[in-house]
C-alpha positions as CSV (number, residue, x, y, z in Angstrom):
1,M,-21.7,3.6,36.3
2,R,-18.7,1.6,37.3
3,K,-19.2,-0.9,34.5
4,S,-19.3,1.9,31.9
5,I,-16.1,3.4,33.2
6,L,-14.4,0.0,33.1
7,M,-15.7,-0.7,29.6
8,F,-14.4,2.7,28.5
9,V,-10.9,2.0,30.0
10,F,-10.8,-1.5,28.4
11,A,-11.7,0.0,25.0
12,L,-9.1,2.7,25.3
13,M,-6.5,0.1,26.3
14,T,-7.4,-2.2,23.4
15,I,-7.1,0.7,20.9
16,S,-3.8,1.7,22.3
17,V,-2.4,-1.8,22.0
18,A,-3.7,-2.1,18.4
19,M,-2.1,1.2,17.5
20,S,1.3,0.3,19.0
21,C,1.4,-3.1,17.2
22,R,1.0,-1.3,13.8
23,E,4.0,-1.9,11.6
24,E,5.8,1.3,10.6
25,K,8.0,1.6,7.6
26,T,11.4,3.1,7.6
27,A,12.4,5.7,5.1
28,G,14.4,3.1,3.2
29,E,11.4,0.8,2.9
30,K,9.2,3.7,1.7
31,M,11.8,4.6,-0.9
32,E,12.2,1.0,-2.1
33,E,8.4,0.7,-2.4
34,G,8.3,3.9,-4.4
35,I,11.0,2.7,-6.7
36,E,9.2,-0.6,-7.3
37,D,6.0,1.3,-8.1
38,V,7.8,3.4,-10.7
39,G,9.4,0.3,-12.2
40,D,6.0,-1.4,-12.4
41,G,4.6,1.7,-14.1
42,I,7.4,1.7,-16.7
43,E,7.0,-2.0,-17.3
44,E,3.2,-1.6,-17.9
45,G,3.8,1.4,-20.2
46,A,6.3,-0.6,-22.2
47,E,3.8,-3.5,-22.5
48,E,1.2,-1.1,-23.8
49,V,3.5,0.4,-26.4
50,E,4.4,-3.1,-27.5
51,D,0.8,-4.0,-27.8
52,A,0.1,-0.9,-29.8
53,V,3.0,-1.6,-32.1
54,E,1.8,-5.2,-32.7
55,D,-1.7,-3.9,-33.4
56,A,-0.4,-1.4,-35.9
57,T,1.7,-3.9,-37.7
58,D,-1.1,-6.5,-37.7
59,D,-3.4,-4.0,-39.5
60,N,-1.0,-3.6,-42.4
């Protein structure tokens, strides 16, 4: 019985330490990441348009 209680307490402590070590992002970091994602999406869209234009001009 005592071993199971100690194992439970040890597991609980391990989980709490792991959760406290988790890196949390600030609002500025989240915003910067979102802006980068939007920029990447725009860049990919532009590349797709460029490929489509090249394909259309190659066919003629």
